[in-house]
C-alpha positions, 0 to 999 in steps of 0.5 A: 792822515797821510799828509800830515803826518809826511809835513810833520815829518819833513819839517822836523827834518829840516828844522834839525838842520842847522840855520841862520836861525839857529844862527843868529839865536846862538850868537844872541844866547851867547852874547848876551845870556840865556833870557835874551837867547830865549827872547830872540827864538821867541821873537823868530817864531813870531815872525814865523806867524806874520808869514804864515799870515800872510801866506794864509791870505796870499799876500805871500804869493804876490812879495814872490811874484814881484821882482822889485818887492822880493828885491827890495825885501832881501836888501832889508834884509842885509841892512838891518842884519848890517845895522846889527853888527855895526851896533854891536862894534859900537857898544862895550868896552875892551875891559868890561863886558864886550857886549851891552845886554839889550833890553828884552823887548828890542831884543825880542824885536829884533828877532821878529825884524830878522824874520820879517825881513827874511826872504827864504821864509816866504819861499819856505811858505811857496815852494815846502809848504804847499806840497803838503796841502789837500785841496780835498781835506777842506779850505787851503787857508786854513790847512796853510794855517795849522802846518805853519803854526805847527811849524813855528811851534817845531822851531819854537823848540827847536830854537830854545833848544839852542839858545838855553844850550848857547846861554849856559856855554855863553856863560862860562866864555863870558868869564873870560877876559880874553872872550869878552875882548874878541866877542863884539868883532866875532858878532859882528863877524857873524852878522854880517855872513848872515847878512851876506848871505840874505842879499846872495844865495839863491832860493832854498826850502832849508828854512830855519 
């Protein structure tokens, strides 16, 4: 039981450190409301489950081993965040809400794509999770699935907490006309910053 306990403790520690996913969900929740933040959280962790399946099938290792594929994924993720920034900048007006609420299914899909196109998540499943795989405990793909799903559940709990808290804060802030004027620009800047991190940040173990 040592490996599972250590893995859960390590995952809880990583999740407790605020990172890009938390910033994305917080921004969405503040800008478009609690429901949008919750939809984003479920979308992000759905993307995590896809990464889990890819890691168990060995696809993540193939992508990481190919410099071309890995760089393509990195730039695709940055391009999508740039698209979100431009879409945000063009939305709303100066007198009403700064951001037009998106349909929840679109918000959910945005969250899925943001996480799917995040190369750091692939690195998480290649550099961090394998350290806790024990060949003596059964099939490696099955262990990856179990630990990956546990990580997704821990992440979802954390993501939902950020979404709810940020949604409450956003509800108060959106009552301010000054905030409404600046909101889209702040949100746009966050997306651009996340895109820059996707392109320029070096490989690391921090997942969230």
